[in-house]
MARLOLO-482852 format. One record per residue (C-alpha): residue in one letter; x, y, z. Coordinates in nm, 4 decimals. Layout:
// MARLOLO-482852
@type: a | x: X | y: Y | z: Z
...
This chain:
// MARLOLO-482852
@type: x | x: 0.0345 | y: 0.8909 | z: -2.1795
@type: x | x: 0.4120 | y: 0.9124 | z: -2.1986
@type: x | x: 0.5674 | y: 0.9267 | z: -2.5431
@type: x | x: 0.6653 | y: 0.6014 | z: -2.7025
@type: x | x: 1.0465 | y: 0.5935 | z: -2.6807
@type: x | x: 1.1369 | y: 0.2347 | z: -2.7548
@type: x | x: 1.1300 | y: 0.0621 | z: -3.0896
@type: x | x: 0.8761 | y: -0.2155 | z: -3.1380
@type: x | x: 1.1543 | y: -0.4739 | z: -3.1640
@type: x | x: 1.2832 | y: -0.3750 | z: -2.8207
@type: x | x: 0.9311 | y: -0.3865 | z: -2.6840
@type: x | x: 0.8846 | y: -0.7409 | z: -2.8113
@type: x | x: 1.2003 | y: -0.8436 | z: -2.6291
@type: x | x: 1.0348 | y: -0.7333 | z: -2.3073
@type: x | x: 0.7295 | y: -0.9525 | z: -2.3547
@type: x | x: 0.8791 | y: -1.2388 | z: -2.1596
@type: x | x: 0.9952 | y: -1.0233 | z: -1.8694
@type: x | x: 0.8837 | y: -1.1210 | z: -1.5208
@type: x | x: 0.5925 | y: -0.9263 | z: -1.3733
@type: x | x: 0.6789 | y: -0.7265 | z: -1.0602
@type: x | x: 0.4785 | y: -0.8061 | z: -0.7463
@type: x | x: 0.4320 | y: -0.5868 | z: -0.4417
@type: x | x: 0.2342 | y: -0.5849 | z: -0.1149
@type: x | x: -0.1260 | y: -0.4628 | z: -0.1252
@type: x | x: -0.2604 | y: -0.1887 | z: 0.1047
@type: x | x: -0.5351 | y: -0.2548 | z: 0.3571
@type: x | x: -0.8270 | y: -0.0419 | z: 0.2314
@type: x | x: -0.9497 | y: 0.0693 | z: -0.1124
@type: x | x: -1.2666 | y: 0.1485 | z: -0.3038
@type: x | x: -1.5042 | y: -0.1272 | z: -0.4123
@type: x | x: -1.4606 | y: -0.2756 | z: -0.7589
@type: x | x: -1.7014 | y: -0.1626 | z: -1.0332
@type: x | x: -1.7569 | y: -0.5169 | z: -1.1597
@type: x | x: -1.7217 | y: -0.8788 | z: -1.0464
@type: x | x: -1.4826 | y: -1.0159 | z: -1.3099
@type: x | x: -1.2023 | y: -1.2296 | z: -1.1669
@type: x | x: -0.9209 | y: -1.0461 | z: -1.3507
@type: x | x: -0.8980 | y: -0.6673 | z: -1.3575
@type: x | x: -0.6974 | y: -0.4030 | z: -1.5400
@type: x | x: -0.5934 | y: -0.0718 | z: -1.3895
@type: x | x: -0.4453 | y: 0.2318 | z: -1.5701
@type: x | x: -0.2456 | y: 0.4390 | z: -1.3201
@type: x | x: -0.4872 | y: 0.4646 | z: -1.0241
@type: x | x: -0.8089 | y: 0.3951 | z: -1.2168
@type: x | x: -0.9715 | y: 0.0564 | z: -1.2767
@type: x | x: -1.0752 | y: 0.0008 | z: -1.6371
@type: x | x: -1.4425 | y: -0.0862 | z: -1.6768
@type: x | x: -1.5082 | y: -0.3480 | z: -1.9453
@type: x | x: -1.8830 | y: -0.3163 | z: -2.0103
@type: x | x: -1.9268 | y: -0.6518 | z: -2.1880
@type: x | x: -1.6304 | y: -0.8793 | z: -2.2648
@type: x | x: -1.3929 | y: -0.9286 | z: -1.9726
@type: x | x: -1.0159 | y: -0.9905 | z: -1.9502
@type: x | x: -0.9098 | y: -1.3462 | z: -1.8660
@type: x | x: -0.5979 | y: -1.5605 | z: -1.8149
@type: x | x: -0.5637 | y: -1.8244 | z: -2.0882
@type: x | x: -0.4366 | y: -2.1804 | z: -2.0474
@type: x | x: -0.0830 | y: -2.0615 | z: -2.1262
@type: x | x: -0.0886 | y: -1.8197 | z: -1.8319
@type: x | x: -0.1147 | y: -1.5045 | z: -2.0471
@type: x | x: -0.3535 | y: -1.2254 | z: -1.9548
@type: x | x: -0.5819 | y: -1.1661 | z: -2.2546
@type: x | x: -0.7682 | y: -0.8343 | z: -2.2790
@type: x | x: -1.0415 | y: -0.6947 | z: -2.5080
@type: x | x: -0.8387 | y: -0.4776 | z: -2.7444
@type: x | x: -1.0826 | y: -0.1949 | z: -2.8122
@type: x | x: -1.1614 | y: -0.0861 | z: -2.4551
@type: x | x: -0.8015 | y: -0.0840 | z: -2.3310
@type: x | x: -0.6590 | y: 0.0797 | z: -2.6458
@type: x | x: -0.9103 | y: 0.3629 | z: -2.6293
@type: x | x: -0.8297 | y: 0.4052 | z: -2.2586
@type: x | x: -0.4631 | y: 0.4454 | z: -2.3548
@type: x | x: -0.5471 | y: 0.7149 | z: -2.6099
@type: x | x: -0.5508 | y: 0.5160 | z: -2.9332
@type: x | x: -0.8017 | y: 0.5342 | z: -3.2137
@type: x | x: -0.9264 | y: 0.1851 | z: -3.2932
@type: x | x: -1.0650 | y: 0.0669 | z: -3.6249
@type: x | x: -1.1506 | y: -0.2739 | z: -3.7630
@type: x | x: -1.2587 | y: -0.4428 | z: -4.0850
@type: x | x: -1.3794 | y: -0.7912 | z: -4.1732
@type: x | x: -1.1464 | y: -0.9873 | z: -4.4013
@type: x | x: -1.2946 | y: -1.3286 | z: -4.4765
@type: x | x: -1.3171 | y: -1.5200 | z: -4.1480
@type: x | x: -1.0665 | y: -1.2886 | z: -3.9787
@type: x | x: -1.0733 | y: -0.9331 | z: -3.8404
@type: x | x: -0.8112 | y: -0.6671 | z: -3.9215
@type: x | x: -0.7621 | y: -0.4164 | z: -3.6381
@type: x | x: -0.5814 | y: -0.0814 | z: -3.6674
@type: x | x: -0.4528 | y: 0.1244 | z: -3.3731
@type: x | x: -0.3303 | y: 0.4800 | z: -3.4218
@type: x | x: -0.1981 | y: 0.7730 | z: -3.2224
@type: x | x: 0.0479 | y: 1.0527 | z: -3.3013
@type: x | x: 0.3537 | y: 0.8291 | z: -3.2653
@type: x | x: 0.2639 | y: 0.5056 | z: -3.4416
@type: x | x: 0.0163 | y: 0.2956 | z: -3.6346
@type: x | x: -0.0336 | y: -0.0776 | z: -3.5729
@type: x | x: -0.2253 | y: -0.3256 | z: -3.7847
@type: x | x: -0.3198 | y: -0.6668 | z: -3.6415
@type: x | x: -0.5060 | y: -0.9574 | z: -3.7977
@type: x | x: -0.6690 | y: -1.2267 | z: -3.5848
@type: x | x: -0.4882 | y: -1.5627 | z: -3.5914
@type: x | x: -0.1895 | y: -1.4041 | z: -3.7724
@type: x | x: 0.1562 | y: -1.4338 | z: -3.6141
@type: x | x: 0.2793 | y: -1.1054 | z: -3.7611
@type: x | x: 0.1769 | y: -0.7424 | z: -3.7247
@type: x | x: 0.2526 | y: -0.4276 | z: -3.9223
@type: x | x: 0.3967 | y: -0.1531 | z: -3.7040
@type: x | x: 0.4717 | y: 0.1791 | z: -3.8746
@type: x | x: 0.4948 | y: -0.0057 | z: -4.2094
@type: x | x: 0.7351 | y: -0.2677 | z: -4.0693
@type: x | x: 0.6480 | y: -0.6377 | z: -4.0436
@type: x | x: 0.7187 | y: -0.7841 | z: -3.6978
@type: x | x: 0.6696 | y: -1.1243 | z: -3.5356
@type: x | x: 0.4206 | y: -1.1631 | z: -3.2515
@type: x | x: 0.4686 | y: -1.3758 | z: -2.9384
@type: x | x: 0.1057 | y: -1.4877 | z: -2.9681
@type: x | x: -0.1727 | y: -1.4089 | z: -3.2114
@type: x | x: -0.4760 | y: -1.1827 | z: -3.1645
@type: x | x: -0.7829 | y: -1.4008 | z: -3.1134
@type: x | x: -1.1570 | y: -1.3664 | z: -3.1649
@type: x | x: -1.3529 | y: -1.4649 | z: -2.8536
@type: x | x: -1.7314 | y: -1.4479 | z: -2.8947
@type: x | x: -1.6947 | y: -1.1789 | z: -3.1600
@type: x | x: -1.4440 | y: -0.9589 | z: -2.9737
@type: x | x: -1.0737 | y: -0.9237 | z: -3.0500
@type: x | x: -0.8405 | y: -1.0177 | z: -2.7625
@type: x | x: -0.4635 | y: -0.9664 | z: -2.7426
@type: x | x: -0.2031 | y: -1.0497 | z: -2.4760
@type: x | x: -0.1796 | y: -0.7670 | z: -2.2215
@type: x | x: 0.1962 | y: -0.7336 | z: -2.2528
@type: x | x: 0.1777 | y: -0.6879 | z: -2.6280
@type: x | x: -0.0610 | y: -0.3945 | z: -2.5919
@type: x | x: 0.1070 | y: -0.2100 | z: -2.3081
@type: x | x: 0.4742 | y: -0.2625 | z: -2.3871
@type: x | x: 0.4199 | y: -0.1839 | z: -2.7548
@type: x | x: 0.2498 | y: 0.1369 | z: -2.6450
@type: x | x: 0.5437 | y: 0.2197 | z: -2.4185
@type: x | x: 0.3955 | y: 0.1588 | z: -2.0725
@type: x | x: 0.5199 | y: -0.0844 | z: -1.8077
@type: x | x: 0.2924 | y: -0.3347 | z: -1.6319
@type: x | x: 0.2847 | y: -0.4489 | z: -1.2711
@type: x | x: 0.0877 | y: -0.7638 | z: -1.1874
@type: x | x: -0.0696 | y: -0.7809 | z: -0.8390
@type: x | x: -0.1356 | y: -1.1520 | z: -0.7944
@type: x | x: -0.3192 | y: -1.1245 | z: -0.4622
@type: x | x: -0.5978 | y: -0.9203 | z: -0.6230
@type: x | x: -0.5582 | y: -1.0368 | z: -0.9872
@type: x | x: -0.4990 | y: -0.6825 | z: -1.1156
@type: x | x: -0.2693 | y: -0.5827 | z: -1.4026
@type: x | x: -0.1572 | y: -0.2240 | z: -1.3397
@type: x | x: -0.0575 | y: -0.0242 | z: -1.6503
@type: x | x: 0.1845 | y: 0.2488 | z: -1.5430
@type: x | x: 0.1237 | y: 0.5053 | z: -1.8179
@type: x | x: 0.2756 | y: 0.7906 | z: -1.6145
@type: x | x: 0.5879 | y: 0.5899 | z: -1.5308
@type: x | x: 0.5088 | y: 0.5816 | z: -1.1587
@type: x | x: 0.4388 | y: 0.2866 | z: -0.9274
@type: x | x: 0.0717 | y: 0.2470 | z: -0.8348
@type: x | x: -0.1059 | y: 0.0437 | z: -0.5699
@type: x | x: -0.4050 | y: -0.1770 | z: -0.6622
@type: x | x: -0.7296 | y: 0.0204 | z: -0.6627
@type: x | x: -0.9255 | y: -0.2729 | z: -0.5249
@type: x | x: -0.8661 | y: -0.5491 | z: -0.2688
@type: x | x: -1.0335 | y: -0.8855 | z: -0.3284
@type: x | x: -1.2405 | y: -1.0149 | z: -0.0343
@type: x | x: -1.1242 | y: -1.3553 | z: 0.0962
@type: x | x: -1.3473 | y: -1.6444 | z: -0.0207
@type: x | x: -1.5164 | y: -1.8756 | z: 0.2288
@type: x | x: -1.2653 | y: -2.1575 | z: 0.2776
@type: x | x: -1.5235 | y: -2.4367 | z: 0.2727
@type: x | x: -1.6709 | y: -2.3186 | z: -0.0569
@type: x | x: -1.3494 | y: -2.2671 | z: -0.2558
@type: x | x: -1.3246 | y: -2.6159 | z: -0.4117
@type: x | x: -1.6933 | y: -2.6319 | z: -0.5040
@type: x | x: -1.6842 | y: -2.2866 | z: -0.6661
@type: x | x: -1.3763 | y: -2.3704 | z: -0.8733
@type: x | x: -1.5201 | y: -2.7013 | z: -0.9921
@type: x | x: -1.8571 | y: -2.5579 | z: -1.0885
@type: x | x: -1.7013 | y: -2.2603 | z: -1.2653
@type: x | x: -1.4870 | y: -2.4828 | z: -1.4895
@type: x | x: -1.7829 | y: -2.6899 | z: -1.6077
@type: x | x: -1.9913 | y: -2.3748 | z: -1.6537
@type: x | x: -1.7138 | y: -2.2127 | z: -1.8568
@type: x | x: -1.6814 | y: -2.5206 | z: -2.0780
@type: x | x: -2.0555 | y: -2.5294 | z: -2.1438
@type: x | x: -2.0667 | y: -2.1564 | z: -2.2094
@type: x | x: -1.7803 | y: -2.1874 | z: -2.4572
@type: x | x: -1.9448 | y: -2.4894 | z: -2.6225
@type: x | x: -2.2678 | y: -2.3026 | z: -2.6901
@type: x | x: -2.0806 | y: -2.0262 | z: -2.8757
@type: x | x: -1.9927 | y: -2.2837 | z: -3.1428
@type: x | x: -2.3538 | y: -2.3806 | z: -3.2182
@type: x | x: -2.3913 | y: -2.4093 | z: -3.5949
@type: x | x: -2.0201 | y: -2.4751 | z: -3.6559
@type: x | x: -2.0093 | y: -2.7300 | z: -3.9412
@type: x | x: -1.9111 | y: -3.0928 | z: -3.8961
@type: x | x: -1.5759 | y: -3.1891 | z: -4.0458
@type: x | x: -1.4337 | y: -3.5421 | z: -4.0447
@type: x | x: -1.1176 | y: -3.5309 | z: -3.8320
@type: x | x: -1.1870 | y: -3.1632 | z: -3.7532
@type: x | x: -1.0334 | y: -3.0205 | z: -3.4366
@type: x | x: -1.0690 | y: -2.6425 | z: -3.4877
@type: x | x: -1.3523 | y: -2.3862 | z: -3.5038
@type: x | x: -1.3402 | y: -2.4144 | z: -3.8834
@type: x | x: -1.5038 | y: -2.7565 | z: -3.8412
@type: x | x: -1.5243 | y: -3.0261 | z: -3.5691
@type: x | x: -1.5930 | y: -3.3951 | z: -3.5522
@type: x | x: -1.7579 | y: -3.5062 | z: -3.2264
@type: x | x: -1.4438 | y: -3.5970 | z: -3.0314
@type: x | x: -1.2465 | y: -3.3066 | z: -3.1800
@type: x | x: -1.5119 | y: -3.0669 | z: -3.0470
@type: x | x: -1.5054 | y: -3.2137 | z: -2.6949
@type: x | x: -1.1255 | y: -3.2332 | z: -2.6840
@type: x | x: -1.0886 | y: -2.8712 | z: -2.8053
@type: x | x: -1.3087 | y: -2.7373 | z: -2.5244
@type: x | x: -1.1480 | y: -2.9379 | z: -2.2441
@type: x | x: -0.7908 | y: -2.8708 | z: -2.3604
@type: x | x: -0.8708 | y: -2.4975 | z: -2.3398
@type: x | x: -0.9114 | y: -2.5573 | z: -1.9636
@type: x | x: -0.5930 | y: -2.7622 | z: -1.9347
@type: x | x: -0.7688 | y: -3.1022 | z: -1.9343
@type: x | x: -0.6126 | y: -3.3584 | z: -2.1694
@type: x | x: -0.8453 | y: -3.6100 | z: -2.3330
@type: x | x: -0.7817 | y: -3.8931 | z: -2.5816
@type: x | x: -0.8474 | y: -3.8154 | z: -2.9474
@type: x | x: -1.1412 | y: -4.0434 | z: -3.0331
@type: x | x: -1.4799 | y: -4.1044 | z: -2.8714
@type: x | x: -1.4077 | y: -4.4745 | z: -2.8098
@type: x | x: -1.0724 | y: -4.3880 | z: -2.6469
@type: x | x: -1.2465 | y: -4.1320 | z: -2.4238
@type: x | x: -1.5049 | y: -4.3928 | z: -2.3259
@type: x | x: -1.2369 | y: -4.6530 | z: -2.2445
@type: x | x: -0.9649 | y: -4.4345 | z: -2.0909
@type: x | x: -1.0896 | y: -4.0959 | z: -1.9616
@type: x | x: -1.2369 | y: -4.0153 | z: -1.6202
@type: x | x: -1.4694 | y: -4.2375 | z: -1.4182
@type: x | x: -1.8077 | y: -4.3857 | z: -1.5084
@type: x | x: -2.1127 | y: -4.2141 | z: -1.3528
@type: x | x: -2.4882 | y: -4.2540 | z: -1.3588
@type: x | x: -2.5870 | y: -3.9348 | z: -1.1732
@type: x | x: -2.5203 | y: -3.6918 | z: -1.4575
@type: x | x: -2.3774 | y: -3.3474 | z: -1.3802
@type: x | x: -2.3027 | y: -3.0549 | z: -1.6094
@type: x | x: -1.9706 | y: -3.1087 | z: -1.7866
@type: x | x: -1.9889 | y: -3.4907 | z: -1.7889
@type: x | x: -1.9108 | y: -3.6663 | z: -2.1181
@type: x | x: -2.2000 | y: -3.8672 | z: -2.2642
@type: x | x: -2.1427 | y: -4.1518 | z: -2.5107
@type: x | x: -2.3451 | y: -4.3178 | z: -2.7831
@type: x | x: -2.2943 | y: -4.6326 | z: -2.9865
@type: x | x: -2.4147 | y: -4.8070 | z: -3.2988
@type: x | x: -2.2511 | y: -5.1413 | z: -3.2312
@type: x | x: -1.9387 | y: -4.9681 | z: -3.0946
@type: x | x: -1.8991 | y: -4.6260 | z: -2.9313
@type: x | x: -1.8945 | y: -4.3728 | z: -3.2136
@type: x | x: -2.0214 | y: -4.0432 | z: -3.0684
@type: x | x: -1.9491 | y: -3.8215 | z: -2.7669
@type: x | x: -2.1032 | y: -3.5014 | z: -2.6336
@type: x | x: -2.1057 | y: -3.2793 | z: -2.3243
@type: x | x: -2.3957 | y: -3.2919 | z: -2.0781
@type: x | x: -2.5344 | y: -2.9400 | z: -2.0192
@type: x | x: -2.8197 | y: -3.0148 | z: -1.7778
@type: x | x: -3.1970 | y: -3.0676 | z: -1.8119
@type: x | x: -3.1372 | y: -3.4013 | z: -1.9872
@type: x | x: -2.9647 | y: -3.2227 | z: -2.2781
@type: x | x: -2.6184 | y: -3.2438 | z: -2.4312
@type: x | x: -2.4189 | y: -3.0531 | z: -2.6928
@type: x | x: -2.2105 | y: -3.2231 | z: -2.9620
@type: x | x: -2.0924 | y: -3.1981 | z: -3.3212
@type: x | x: -2.3182 | y: -3.4111 | z: -3.5413
@type: x | x: -2.2684 | y: -3.5189 | z: -3.9012
@type: x | x: -2.6117 | y: -3.3837 | z: -3.9963
@type: x | x: -2.6146 | y: -3.0247 | z: -3.8638
@type: x | x: -2.2756 | y: -2.9659 | z: -3.6974
@type: x | x: -2.2611 | y: -2.8393 | z: -3.3383
@type: x | x: -2.6087 | y: -2.8569 | z: -3.1856
@type: x | x: -2.8005 | y: -2.9306 | z: -2.8640
@type: x | x: -3.0028 | y: -3.2549 | z: -2.8411
@type: x | x: -3.2031 | y: -3.4407 | z: -2.5776
@type: x | x: -3.0943 | y: -3.7664 | z: -2.4194
@type: x | x: -3.4607 | y: -3.8590 | z: -2.4193
@type: x | x: -3.5029 | y: -3.8341 | z: -2.7972
@type: x | x: -3.5815 | y: -4.1584 | z: -2.9774
@type: x | x: -3.2588 | y: -4.1402 | z: -3.1804
@type: x | x: -3.0083 | y: -4.0544 | z: -2.9081
@type: x | x: -3.1894 | y: -4.2303 | z: -2.6242
@type: x | x: -3.1699 | y: -4.5643 | z: -2.8036
@type: x | x: -2.7947 | y: -4.5215 | z: -2.8629
@type: x | x: -2.6909 | y: -4.3857 | z: -2.5217
@type: x | x: -2.4390 | y: -4.6157 | z: -2.3484
@type: x | x: -2.3181 | y: -4.4136 | z: -2.0478
@type: x | x: -2.1261 | y: -4.1150 | z: -1.9124
@type: x | x: -1.7767 | y: -4.0368 | z: -1.7791
@type: x | x: -1.6765 | y: -3.7614 | z: -1.5355
@type: x | x: -1.3456 | y: -3.5896 | z: -1.6096
@type: x | x: -1.3779 | y: -3.2746 | z: -1.3928
């Protein structure tokens, strides 16, 4: 890895720089995994054994911090601090301390502002790709055709190590639609046990509509704030339930909303136990069910 020659402040100024694109070659080795976004260091694809990189709703490439940092030659440590995680990265040139959901970092004993905060995703710490690589002194090239971020540690230009096969044209729309609903449901289940909080809209505590709105906004889908507004204004009414549909319940008026997850079950944030999975066929929820809306 080339020596770090720029100050952290200068590196931060580069965070908004445009990513260089270039034409892909015709033949390369097969990819070691099937994740949609890949990271390459020089000519070698980085293998993420569990958590995978992804592009967030703001268009930033988020990467699991530990795997990439170790690949770039950094020692990685972490410690629990309340609900947050403090991560330290060290090599011969510098030491960095990050705290999840904090907008500042400590770099060689200096406090600096971050463009975006480190985030916990299913127990793993993620950071924006540009923060990691440019802070460590390496440029990035983004190959959009193959969804590969190429970290140029040696300062040279590198071609993508893998070429994505073209999808079947007739199946593209169906695959995209099903993957969004599946991703929303997968994300929803990670919050099981999160406590109910009146007016809550964050992982520290959700009310029913705050929980649904949080998950859909993460996929770029805007929903009204309350369950009755969602029932009146969002999507289209359906009777043939599909995964990702919103299901509504009423006691006189609509006062609860959840997400249908298949097999006659839905997930929602309840006043009794917080985020949980229930059955539409239960005596309590079945008697209060008033219909469903499709927003995907």
